[in-house]
C-alpha angles and dihedrals in degrees: 000000000000096000097049099034120107098220094186091057091048095051092044090054098047092041089064101034103039111013104049093247097305132091118184120212091250091055091048090050092048091051090049091056091049095047090051092049092049093046113135096019123118117278095249092050090053093046093050092045091053091046091052092050090047091055100038095050096046089250093301093113089216129105116270135203118234113264116251143070137252095284092051094048092046091052094045105037111010131103085234092051136087096293112031092166091058091044092053092046089057095048099261095128102145130067107261095032089107091064094037095053101037120137119299136161143040085308112025112262110200137173128039094258090058093047088053093049093046092046092053091048094054099031097246129121100240094158093068094028106035093161088070085078085073093062107102095225091055097036090054092052091047090052093050095047092044094050092045094047101035098244098149104053105351091262120108139194095260089060090069110014139049134063110018093345124094107158102158092165098057091038084081086079087076088071113016121354109261098321108149088342098153093046093052090045088059091051088052091053090051092049089047090054090050092050091050090049087053091054100255106153121240 
């Protein structure tokens, strides 16, 4: 994708359709990390991945940390929180793990077990260095692997896209049920148009 893609055409297209005529350097850099991570994947996968990142990051195109403080993360994810059985089942066995393994990334990576799986997949020690999931180059790879393999909900891209299928609406189930599904589907169509304008083959 990178060699044949007309980046100028891509950025011109998304600048107008998705970024209100302006693209900051940080957004360009975030998009570059994402495009590199999605390189070689089918056009509709790339478009939906970019649309997901656009939505999940509040259009910043950079990884975000889950909103909340220590008390919130302890309550939600910690062995000392509201659901210690769930915490233990997901690898958060020590007090403080709820804060340590809170959500980070283009798509929120949570729980120690998931940090361990993602780290093994990309060759980075995320268990001992969970903040590395905030680095765009790693966050982008985690997002791609997770969406391809079904890490986030058990659903994966190939369940909805590829071949004769292009169900951008139900592809939201890969990340979060049907929350804002139609809206994100429209973002995907706009990213798809930009990728086509840049010469990425269908």
